[in-house]
Steps between C-alpha positions, in 0.01 A plus 500: 500500500603560858267351755322687778723499810410342832412736783567489876211651704438525866170513687354642820173340631369801698205334669692198625488411875762351726578147388414567134736529205527881446703517184733329258728515201386376156677412176259598222543356143309758292542303180350172644263694730617288794648590841686326779504609865868470590479648847204490745532771758325385823725643772287527815706734721392825330284810576153399392327840564329679218464368141864484392747557786774230490315271263641364181807569284579849375738587215713278280854553373705254303875564510733252332398158637328637807131593559424768763162514674381710792248412770434786743827563680710223335677465171526143372744356243421183284688314235361434148324184634327712771705353787575742782859630510493774764278765666560846649276675747475866586242664728481815284379285204171426677215441250732511195310554182737524209867490391717618211849389389769742383876457476523216758270669750139409592272791598200389711206693633328467841146614559538424871767770546473715184859407421717402209777243575800419290641148496858449373512171308879477541524548878156335557385767741258796526738792477277805463157618615300802400196613702244692293319766708239775462602844625216758462387331184846469349651156446838456657755222542743419785778242479565249778700182556263201501757290687480723803221568749343845522354507155164646399179427685243269356246685277301479178447852381574437131457125463799479268433200274689571179874546432724528191876563494725604214795728437291813552390405852237302685132571429231441756125518516230383739124469543498794736777700323373784270810488281766302328820568692858480389785451752860565395824517699448868567127570496137383501261653253157457351501385138129514445175538693277189523124543473289427801385134482808374321528127595682184418206272454547226239327575168444128431339276765392151559418270796758251377827527303321347195223758516761778536687373198171475303418865586847616379453304177155647437616854600217508761591796713327545839471856621566551869235694702782748567519571125194727537724757669764490225454742206326325208778589253761324717279185511463511114882536456579206731233273344630579150852415622369166629337408168555138397567595139838684459363727224236641730770619753694825476780439247737745674533704814461816286164366382391434857590855607 
């Protein structure tokens, strides 16, 4: 029987103050229910305003023998033993939240500029930027060169904190964005509306990594306060999909729909 894989997870300590550790990277052995902190993120020269800002590590991508992590406006590269290899900074990446890998390109979101940046793994540079804007209620996109000055102004209208890239395009959503948006080479469009109150709070919680792992094992889902604004049928669908027992989940997408 194949064992449960190990997981890489990053953290953001939102309430941390200057001088504190404000995040890290953990290697979690789900089979042994053990974890190891492999990176302690305690960089002091960051923006400490608000609850999140520049704190912690956001997004994880493993490509070949390299591990990519983002921390605000900087992309870091580590080897399999978590030793730093390189880093790449871009001002339009401010408050980076997530990244996705597709065909040798990393796609990273910025909540500081409402931008999507593309990083080419071969040339090791940010080679494309897309600013997402609101024009009379419509969601628009404008391309820019992240290597040049004169890019978009700083702003956080949509709080873009999710991204997925595949052959059909790049998909974005955010805490303040009322839709799931698809960007292709020729257009930007709305794939689906998102209900008011849609959020990315973790369904399983714990004060320590061991408590979190125990909550996952028990299937102890914690509902966010924001869940009260989400339609009840969506909450039921999500919680069934998170069932610990496979037979309680939806067997197929057709059954879900």
